[in-house]
Each structure stands twice: as structure tokens, then as C-alpha cells.
C-alpha positions as CSV (number, residue, x, y, z in Angstrom):
1,X,116.7,35.5,176.7
2,X,113.2,37.0,176.8
3,X,112.4,38.7,180.1
4,X,109.2,38.1,181.9
5,X,106.8,41.0,181.6
6,X,103.7,41.8,183.4
7,X,100.7,43.7,182.2
8,X,100.1,47.1,183.7
9,X,96.7,45.8,185.0
10,X,98.6,43.2,187.1
11,X,99.6,46.0,189.4
12,X,96.0,46.3,190.5
13,X,94.1,49.5,191.4
14,X,90.4,49.8,192.0
15,X,90.4,52.5,189.3
16,X,90.3,49.7,186.8
17,X,86.6,49.4,187.6
18,X,86.4,52.6,185.4
19,X,87.1,50.3,182.4
20,X,83.9,48.5,183.1
21,X,82.1,51.7,183.7
22,X,83.3,53.2,180.4
23,X,82.0,50.2,178.5
24,X,78.6,50.4,180.3
25,X,78.5,54.1,179.4
26,X,79.1,53.3,175.7
27,X,76.2,50.8,175.9
28,X,74.0,53.8,176.9
29,X,75.3,55.9,174.0
30,X,74.1,53.2,171.6
31,X,70.7,52.9,173.3
32,X,70.3,56.6,172.6
33,X,69.8,55.7,168.9
34,X,66.8,53.6,169.8
35,X,65.6,56.0,172.5
36,X,65.3,59.0,170.2
37,X,65.0,57.6,166.7
38,X,62.7,54.6,167.1
39,X,59.0,55.5,167.7
40,X,57.7,54.3,171.1
41,X,54.3,55.9,171.5
42,X,52.7,55.4,174.9
43,X,56.0,54.3,176.6
44,X,58.9,56.4,178.0
45,X,61.4,54.0,176.4
46,X,61.5,51.8,173.4
47,X,61.1,48.0,173.9
48,X,61.7,44.9,171.8
49,X,58.4,45.2,170.0
50,X,59.0,48.9,169.1
51,X,62.4,48.1,167.7
52,X,61.3,45.1,165.6
53,X,58.4,47.1,164.2
54,X,60.6,50.0,163.3
55,X,63.1,47.7,161.6
56,X,60.3,46.0,159.6
57,X,58.6,49.2,158.5
58,X,61.5,51.7,158.4
59,X,63.8,52.6,155.6
60,X,67.4,51.7,155.1
61,X,68.7,54.4,157.4
62,X,66.5,53.3,160.2
63,X,67.4,49.7,159.7
64,X,71.1,50.5,159.7
65,X,70.8,52.6,162.9
66,X,69.0,49.7,164.6
67,X,71.6,47.2,163.5
68,X,74.5,49.4,164.7
69,X,72.7,50.1,168.0
70,X,71.9,46.5,168.7
71,X,75.5,45.4,167.9
72,X,76.9,48.2,170.0
73,X,74.8,47.3,173.0
74,X,75.8,43.7,172.7
75,X,79.5,44.3,172.4
76,X,79.8,46.9,175.1
77,X,77.5,45.2,177.6
78,X,79.7,42.1,177.2
79,X,82.8,44.2,177.9
80,X,81.0,46.0,180.8
81,X,80.2,42.7,182.5
82,X,83.6,41.0,181.6
83,X,85.6,43.8,183.2
84,X,83.3,44.1,186.1
85,X,83.8,40.4,187.0
86,X,87.5,40.6,186.4
87,X,87.7,43.6,188.7
88,X,85.6,42.0,191.4
89,X,87.9,39.0,191.4
90,X,91.0,41.1,191.4
91,X,89.6,43.3,194.2
92,X,88.9,40.2,196.3
93,X,92.6,39.1,195.9
94,X,93.8,42.7,196.4
95,X,92.1,42.9,199.8
96,X,94.4,40.2,201.1
97,X,97.5,42.3,200.4
98,X,99.5,44.9,202.4
99,X,98.9,47.4,199.5
100,X,95.2,47.2,200.3
101,X,95.8,48.1,203.9
102,X,97.9,51.0,202.8
103,X,95.2,52.2,200.5
104,X,92.6,52.1,203.2
105,X,94.8,54.4,205.3
106,X,95.4,57.0,202.5
107,X,93.5,59.5,200.5
108,X,93.2,56.7,197.9
109,X,90.6,54.9,200.0
110,X,87.9,56.6,198.0
111,X,89.0,54.8,194.8
112,X,87.1,51.8,196.3
113,X,84.0,53.7,195.4
114,X,84.7,52.7,191.8
115,X,83.4,49.2,192.6
116,X,79.8,50.2,193.5
117,X,79.9,52.9,190.8
118,X,80.7,50.3,188.1
119,X,78.2,47.8,189.6
120,X,75.4,50.3,189.4
121,X,76.2,51.0,185.8
122,X,76.0,47.3,185.0
123,X,72.6,47.1,186.5
124,X,71.5,49.9,184.3
125,X,73.1,48.1,181.3
126,X,71.2,44.9,182.1
127,X,68.0,46.9,182.1
128,X,68.8,48.2,178.6
129,X,69.6,44.6,177.5
130,X,66.2,43.5,178.8
131,X,64.3,46.3,177.0
132,X,66.1,45.7,173.7
133,X,66.3,41.9,173.6
134,X,63.5,40.4,175.7
135,X,60.0,40.1,174.1
136,X,57.1,40.9,176.3
137,X,59.2,42.5,179.1
138,X,56.9,45.5,179.4
139,X,54.0,43.2,180.5
140,X,55.9,42.3,183.7
141,X,57.9,45.4,184.1
142,X,55.9,46.6,187.2
143,X,57.1,43.5,189.1
144,X,60.7,44.2,188.1
145,X,60.7,47.8,189.3
146,X,60.6,46.9,193.1
147,X,63.5,44.5,192.5
148,X,65.5,47.2,190.7
149,X,64.8,49.6,193.7
150,X,66.1,46.9,196.1
151,X,69.2,46.2,193.9
152,X,70.2,49.9,193.7
153,X,69.4,50.5,197.3
154,X,71.8,47.7,198.3
155,X,74.5,49.2,196.0
156,X,73.8,52.5,197.7
157,X,74.3,51.1,201.1
158,X,77.6,49.5,199.9
159,X,78.7,52.9,198.7
160,X,77.7,54.7,201.8
161,X,79.6,52.2,204.0
162,X,82.8,52.9,202.1
163,X,82.2,56.6,202.3
164,X,81.4,56.3,206.0
165,X,84.7,54.4,206.7
166,X,86.7,57.1,204.9
167,X,85.0,60.1,206.4
168,X,84.9,58.5,209.8
169,X,88.6,58.1,209.6
170,X,89.7,61.4,208.2
171,X,87.2,63.5,210.2
172,X,88.0,62.0,213.6
173,X,91.7,61.6,213.4
174,X,93.7,64.8,212.7
175,X,96.5,64.7,210.2
176,X,95.5,61.5,208.4
177,X,94.2,63.2,205.2
178,X,97.0,64.5,203.0
179,X,95.9,67.9,201.8
180,X,99.0,68.1,199.5
181,X,97.7,65.0,197.6
182,X,94.2,66.5,197.3
183,X,95.3,68.4,194.2
184,X,92.8,66.9,191.8
185,X,89.1,66.0,191.6
186,X,89.8,62.3,192.6
187,X,87.8,62.8,195.8
188,X,84.7,63.4,193.7
189,X,84.5,59.6,192.9
190,X,82.2,59.1,195.9
191,X,79.8,61.7,194.5
192,X,79.8,60.0,191.1
193,X,79.0,56.7,192.8
194,X,76.1,58.2,194.7
195,X,74.8,59.9,191.6
196,X,74.9,56.6,189.6
197,X,72.9,54.9,192.4
198,X,70.4,57.8,192.3
199,X,69.8,57.7,188.6
200,X,69.1,54.0,188.8
201,X,66.6,54.6,191.6
202,X,65.0,57.3,189.5
203,X,64.3,54.9,186.6
204,X,61.0,53.4,188.1
205,X,59.9,57.0,188.8
206,X,60.1,57.8,185.1
207,X,58.6,54.5,183.9
208,X,56.2,53.0,186.4
209,X,52.5,53.6,186.6
210,X,52.2,52.4,190.2
211,X,51.9,55.3,192.6
212,X,53.7,53.7,195.4
213,X,56.6,52.6,193.2
214,X,56.9,56.1,191.7
215,X,56.8,57.7,195.1
216,X,59.4,55.4,196.7
217,X,61.6,55.9,193.6
218,X,61.3,59.7,193.8
219,X,62.2,59.8,197.5
220,X,65.2,57.4,197.3
221,X,66.6,59.0,194.2
222,X,66.3,62.4,195.7
223,X,68.3,61.3,198.7
224,X,71.2,59.9,196.7
225,X,71.0,62.7,194.1
226,X,71.3,65.5,196.7
227,X,73.9,63.6,198.7
228,X,75.9,63.5,195.4
229,X,75.5,67.2,195.0
230,X,76.6,68.0,198.5
231,X,79.6,65.8,198.2
232,X,80.5,67.3,194.9
233,X,80.4,70.8,196.1
234,X,82.5,70.1,199.3
235,X,85.1,67.9,197.5
236,X,85.4,70.2,194.5
237,X,85.9,73.4,196.6
238,X,88.6,71.9,198.9
239,X,90.3,70.2,195.9
240,X,90.5,73.4,193.9
241,X,92.1,75.1,196.9
242,X,94.7,72.4,197.0
243,X,95.3,72.6,193.2
244,X,95.9,76.3,193.5
245,X,98.6,75.7,196.1
246,X,100.3,72.6,194.7
247,X,99.2,72.4,191.0
248,X,97.2,69.5,189.6
249,X,98.6,66.0,190.2
250,X,99.6,64.8,186.7
251,X,98.3,61.2,186.9
252,X,95.0,62.4,188.4
253,X,94.6,65.1,185.7
254,X,91.6,63.4,184.0
255,X,89.6,63.7,187.2
256,X,89.2,67.4,186.5
257,X,86.5,66.4,184.0
258,X,84.6,64.1,186.4
259,X,82.0,66.9,186.8
260,X,80.9,66.1,183.2
261,X,79.5,62.6,183.9
262,X,78.2,63.7,187.3
263,X,76.1,66.4,185.5
264,X,74.8,63.9,182.9
265,X,73.8,61.4,185.5
266,X,72.1,64.0,187.7
267,X,70.4,65.5,184.6
268,X,68.9,62.1,183.6
269,X,67.9,61.6,187.3
270,X,65.9,64.9,187.4
271,X,64.4,64.2,183.9
272,X,63.1,60.8,185.2
273,X,61.8,62.5,188.3
274,X,60.0,65.1,186.3
275,X,58.4,62.4,184.1
276,X,57.2,60.6,187.3
277,X,55.9,63.8,188.9
278,X,54.0,64.6,185.7
279,X,52.5,61.2,185.0
280,X,51.6,60.3,188.6
281,X,51.3,63.5,190.6
282,X,50.1,65.9,187.9
283,X,53.1,68.2,188.2
284,X,54.0,69.9,184.9
285,X,57.3,71.0,183.4
286,X,57.2,72.8,180.0
287,X,59.4,71.9,177.1
288,X,61.1,75.3,177.3
289,X,62.0,74.8,181.0
290,X,63.5,71.4,180.1
291,X,65.5,72.9,177.3
292,X,67.0,75.6,179.5
293,X,67.7,73.1,182.4
294,X,69.7,70.9,180.0
295,X,71.4,73.9,178.5
296,X,72.6,74.9,182.0
297,X,74.0,71.4,182.7
298,X,75.7,71.4,179.3
299,X,77.3,74.7,180.1
300,X,78.8,73.3,183.3
301,X,80.1,70.4,181.3
302,X,81.7,72.5,178.6
303,X,83.4,74.7,181.2
304,X,85.0,71.7,183.0
305,X,85.9,70.0,179.7
306,X,87.8,73.1,178.6
307,X,89.5,73.3,182.0
308,X,90.4,69.7,182.0
309,X,91.7,69.6,178.5
310,X,93.7,72.8,179.1
311,X,95.5,71.2,182.1
312,X,96.0,67.9,180.4
313,X,97.5,69.5,177.3
314,X,99.9,71.7,179.4
315,X,101.0,68.6,181.4
316,X,101.5,66.5,178.3
317,X,99.2,63.9,179.7
318,X,98.0,62.4,176.4
319,X,101.6,62.2,175.1
320,X,102.7,60.3,178.1
321,X,99.7,58.1,179.2
322,X,97.5,57.7,176.1
323,X,99.9,57.7,173.1
324,X,103.2,57.2,175.0
325,X,104.8,54.3,176.9
326,X,103.6,55.3,180.3
327,X,100.4,53.8,181.8
328,X,98.1,54.9,184.6
329,X,94.8,53.2,185.6
330,X,93.5,56.8,186.0
331,X,93.5,57.1,182.2
332,X,90.2,55.3,182.2
333,X,88.7,58.4,183.8
334,X,89.1,60.0,180.3
335,X,86.3,57.9,178.9
336,X,83.5,59.0,181.2
337,X,83.5,62.7,180.2
338,X,83.3,61.9,176.4
339,X,80.6,59.3,176.9
340,X,78.6,61.7,179.2
341,X,78.9,64.5,176.8
342,X,77.6,62.3,174.0
343,X,74.6,61.3,176.1
344,X,73.9,64.8,177.3
345,X,74.0,66.1,173.7
346,X,71.4,63.5,172.7
347,X,69.1,64.6,175.5
348,X,69.7,68.3,174.8
349,X,69.0,67.9,171.1
350,X,65.9,65.7,171.5
351,X,64.3,66.5,174.8
352,X,65.4,70.1,174.7
353,X,65.8,71.8,171.3
354,X,63.4,69.5,169.4
355,X,60.6,69.3,171.9
356,X,60.8,73.0,172.5
357,X,60.4,73.6,168.7
358,X,63.7,75.3,168.2
359,X,64.8,72.7,165.6
360,X,62.9,70.1,163.6
361,X,63.5,66.4,164.2
362,X,65.7,64.8,161.5
363,X,66.4,68.2,159.9
364,X,69.8,69.3,158.7
365,X,70.4,71.3,162.0
366,X,69.3,68.2,164.0
367,X,71.9,65.9,162.3
368,X,74.6,68.6,162.4
369,X,74.3,68.7,166.2
370,X,73.8,65.0,166.5
371,X,77.1,64.5,164.6
372,X,78.9,66.0,167.5
373,X,77.5,63.4,169.9
374,X,78.3,60.6,167.4
375,X,81.9,61.9,167.1
376,X,82.3,62.0,170.8
377,X,81.0,58.4,171.0
378,X,83.4,57.2,168.3
379,X,86.4,58.8,170.0
380,X,85.5,57.2,173.3
381,X,85.2,53.8,171.6
382,X,88.6,54.1,170.2
383,X,90.0,55.3,173.5
384,X,88.5,52.4,175.5
385,X,89.9,49.9,173.1
386,X,93.3,51.4,173.1
387,X,93.4,51.6,176.9
388,X,92.3,48.0,177.2
389,X,95.1,46.9,174.9
390,X,97.6,49.0,176.9
391,X,96.6,47.8,180.3
392,X,95.1,44.3,179.8
393,X,96.7,43.2,176.5
394,X,99.5,40.6,176.4
395,X,102.8,42.4,176.9
396,X,105.4,42.3,174.2
397,X,108.4,40.2,175.0
398,X,111.7,42.1,175.0
399,X,115.1,40.6,174.4
400,X,117.9,41.4,176.9
401,X,120.8,43.0,175.3
402,X,124.2,41.9,176.9
403,X,126.3,44.7,178.3
404,X,129.5,45.4,176.3
């Protein structure tokens, strides 16, 4: 008789929000094609009209890139929203269980930050969808920016309330934080959430021509950006101390690379702020300064990628949790670094090396470097689809073998 099997995702964890986050990040990787390959003179981002004009006048390569980008944005935005809604529903049910109360009284309480993190990513993905698919959006965009600021500010308040509950508990009651279980970078999830809110708040700073909108966006994004930096430094230092004492928790090994997406998100935040300061407040940053700024962020990312991959390989993480029979919701944290590296490389190549004149756009060197970003993107697509099958796919029935 076939035994009843449950999917791994039926044993719910808020970390499953990272599946939605990963899909949203892949949406951004496809938008990079349009951002840097489609001409959009006079605007900081390409819009529907720019894309259709490039498709009509461009060659076969341009048309192919646009088709792939549009299809990728469509598919991964759908997955982003689908898994966000599934997780919000599952989280609502989870809050009624004893397991939720246990989570709220453990180090794992910070995993609840995955919800506002993924929600902020979805708002970013929806803005990309509007730019790509909605004709005439740019004519009303100034009325949308205040709404976006309100949306991200509300998500930010949500995140700060969860962080406040956690810090209020562990900093006022001695002995409730398990230092022996702090042996990973899992506690950097709040910083990631704050950074994601910050980059959303910075978008109007980089795109609006209204002085008040730009000013408000600059101030709010600065608050969340620097709050993320402070939290990252404190949590990383204390976590590294615990890892030196107790080793890295195997299931939380992927969190060693969470620094990578945090750097990408903060990098885009500061680039958007620089654009707003230049266009509205006459502050100037040279192409060379931008190049070296991005190079520094990329250096930090490569260092933590190497560290994370070293530990994961020594622990046999991929053998067990990606290609093996074991499952862990924390595996979804592997997607974010690859996606973030792909996006950062696109910015480094286009806003750094190309604009500084170090390489020519669409040259052999340009495409050789861009290939690295595209390979990282392809690997993360494959990883996301595999993890979705492992965790959300229909379990295979097994037949009970009678004992002899």
C-alpha cells in the first residue's frame, strides 16, 4: 500500500519566502538586458516605448535579447507573486500553531523578516512590469512615486516592528538568545530586509524630477540603508565569533553568502541616490569614482562568495541538500548570492568599466565579462527550479515493503 507523503514545504518555515525573493531577483536580472542594452536617452530606465522602438529598429540580436528579457520578466514575476501569496497564506496559518510561538521565543524569530523582504522585492518587480508592459506609464510616473514611497515605508515599519520585538526580547531578558546557535549569518536577514526597503525608497530619488520627492526619497532611503549597514556589522561580527567557537551550522551554511545580495542592494541604493543628487541638487560623481565604488563592493562579494563556497564544500552541503535526498528551506538562500552577483556584474561592466572608458560597449571584452553575469543567472534559474521541485513538487509515492 502506498504511504501518504507530505511535501517538504508542508513543514512550513518563513524561510520559504526566499523562494519568492529569488524569483523576484531573477526578474531583475532579465531587466538588466533592457536597462543596459536598449537605448533610453533622457530617462534613467527604459520604458515600453523605448523597448518597442528598439525591437522595431534593432537587429536580430537586439530583438532576441528583448524577447528573452520580456519572457523572463513575465515568468519570474509570476513565480515571485505566486510564491509570495502562497507564503503569506501559509504564514497566516502558521501563526496559529505552537511551532510559531516557539519560533517567536528563539533565535529563529528573525526568519520572520523574510516576509517583508520578499514583499519589498515584489513591489520592485511590479515597478519593472509597469515600465516594460504599460504604454505611457512615464507620463504619470510622478504621481506614482509618492505611492511607492508610502508602500515601501509601510513595509519598512513592518520590518522594524519585527526587529523591535526580537531585539526588545533578547536585549532585555538575559539568557534568551542562544549564542551557540548564532554560528551562521542567519541573523543578517533583518539587515537584508532593511536594505531592500531602502533600495525601493531610493528609486524615486534616481528617477523623479520633483525636488520634494527626490529629497524625501534620499532621506528615507538613507535611514534604511544605514540601518542595514549598522545591523550587518553588529550581526556579522558576533556571528563570526560564534562560528569560530562552534563551527558553522550546516543547514545555515548558505547564509555565509548573504553579504553578497546586501552589497548589491546597497550598491544600487547609493547609485540611485547619486543620480538624484546629481540631477536635482547639482552634486557630481565622476565615472571613475563610480567604477572604483562598484569594484570595492564587488571585492567584498567575491571574498564572501569564496568563504561561503569553501565552507559549503567542506560540509558537503550541495551533496546533501541540493543534489541529495535531504531538504532544508535555507537552501533558497543559495539563490540570492548568484542573482546578486549577476546584477552587480552588469552594473560594474556598464556603469563602471564602460562609462569610465576602460572597455568599449559591445566589444569582445564587454561580452566576455557579461558572459559571467549570464552564466550566474542561468545557474540560479536552474537552482530555483530544482529547489521548487524538491520542496513544492508532488512527492513520489513509495510502496511499503513487508518485513520478512
